[in-house]
C-alpha positions as CSV (number, residue, x, y, z in Angstrom):
1,M,68.1,-7.4,30.5
2,A,66.7,-6.5,27.1
3,G,64.4,-9.5,27.0
4,K,62.0,-8.1,29.6
5,E,58.8,-6.7,28.3
6,A,58.8,-3.3,29.8
7,K,55.5,-1.4,29.6
8,T,56.1,2.3,29.7
9,E,53.8,5.3,29.5
10,N,53.3,7.0,26.2
11,G,55.0,4.1,24.3
12,K,58.6,5.1,25.3
13,L,61.5,2.9,26.2
14,H,64.2,4.1,28.7
15,L,67.5,2.4,27.6
16,K,70.7,2.3,29.5
17,W,74.1,1.5,28.0
18,V,75.7,-0.8,30.6
19,R,78.8,-2.4,29.0
20,S,81.5,-1.0,26.8
21,A,81.5,-1.7,23.1
22,I,85.4,-1.7,22.8
23,C,85.7,-5.4,22.0
24,A,82.3,-5.6,20.3
25,P,82.1,-6.2,16.5
26,V,81.8,-3.1,14.3
27,K,78.1,-3.9,13.6
28,Q,77.3,-3.8,17.3
29,K,79.1,-0.5,17.7
30,R,77.0,0.9,14.9
31,V,73.8,-0.2,16.6
32,I,74.9,1.5,19.8
33,K,75.6,4.7,17.8
34,G,72.4,4.3,15.9
35,L,70.4,4.2,19.2
36,G,71.9,7.5,20.1
37,F,74.3,6.6,22.9
38,T,77.4,8.8,23.4
39,R,78.8,7.6,26.7
40,L,78.6,4.6,29.1
41,N,75.9,4.5,31.7
42,Q,73.8,7.0,29.7
43,V,70.0,6.6,29.9
44,I,68.1,7.7,26.8
45,E,64.4,7.6,25.9
46,R,63.3,6.2,22.6
47,P,59.9,5.4,21.1
48,D,58.7,1.8,21.6
49,T,58.7,0.7,18.0
50,P,59.6,-2.7,16.4
51,G,62.7,-1.1,14.9
52,I,64.1,0.1,18.2
53,R,63.2,-3.2,19.9
54,G,65.1,-5.0,17.1
55,M,68.2,-2.8,17.7
56,V,68.0,-3.5,21.4
57,N,67.7,-7.2,20.7
58,K,70.9,-7.1,18.6
59,V,73.0,-5.9,21.6
60,P,71.2,-7.3,24.8
61,H,74.6,-7.7,26.5
62,L,75.4,-4.0,26.1
63,V,72.1,-2.3,26.7
64,E,69.3,-2.8,29.2
65,I,65.7,-1.5,29.5
66,V,65.3,0.4,32.7
67,Q,62.1,1.2,34.5
68,A,61.3,4.9,34.4
């Protein structure tokens, strides 16, 4: 899940949206949108910054860090 410390090359995180945000609160839906997800099971690449890590920690049940 999101709690794993994933070390990636070039300081990038590969994130995957794994659960729907239909029943999630509006704040969590905005976090998903803010990360850049547009559809379920999508894998995106984001820089490994404290801001991105904080957003992932807000929705650990919806997003996971995958190994590249």
